[in-house]
N, C-alpha and C positions, 0 to 999 in steps of 0.2 A: 294554259292559263284559264282560270274560271272567273266568272263575275256573277254577282247577284244583283238583280234589278226588280223593281216592281213593274211588271209588264203592263199594268194599267196606266202607267205614267210614262209618256213619251220621253220626257227629260231624263228620267231614271235610266231608260234604255239607252239613250244617246250617251249618257255619262259612262255607262258600263262598256259600250262598244268603243268609245273614244279612249278609255283606259286601256283596253286591249290593243288597239292600234298603236297607242303611244308606247306600250311595252314591247310589242312584237313587230312593229314597223308596218304591218299590213294585216288584213283580215282575209283568210282563205275560205273559211266556212263558219257557219253558226249553227248551233244545235238549239232548237226551240223546244225545251222540255217543260211545258207548263200545263197545268190542269187542276181544276177543282171540281167537286161534284157535291150534289145534295142527294141524300138517300131517302128524303121524305117523299111521301106521295105527292104527285103533281098538284093536287087540290090543296095540299097543305103548305106548299112553297109560297112564300110571299114575294112580292114584286122585287124587292131589293136583293133577295137571295138569287133570284133569276138573273137580275142584272149583273150581279157579281160573277156568276158562272160565265155569262156571255162576255163580260169585260176581260176576264182572264183567258178563257179557252179560245175565244174567237178573236176579239179585238187585240188582245195582248200578243197573240201569235202573229197576227197581221202586222202590228206596229213593229215588232222585233224584226220580221223579214224586211219590211219597208225601210227600216233604219239600217239594216246590215247590208242590203244589196248594193247601194252605192259604194260602200267601203270595199266590198268584195270586187266590184267592177274596177275601182280605182287601183286595186292591186294587180290588175290584168287578168283576173279570173272571173268565170261565171257570167251570168247575165244572158240576155238574148238580144243580140244585135240584129241587124237586117237579115232576113232570111231569103235565100234565093227562091225565085219563083220558077216553078216547073211549067 
């Protein structure tokens, strides 16, 4: 199953993940394949272009993971529970 979402938009991510869970009954893994780039010189990149790169590449990937992890854990997989102390 594949889904498309605007990773800058938390609701879009939640909708895509919920659709997957509804179709497949659980979420075992998520592939976060996002990224945009500007090939201009740093001095020539305006503030909005810089924000766009960060919103997609950093915040979008983080939002996707943050939204997917509870669904993966609900299916009995993944996550980090209490760790034994040595």
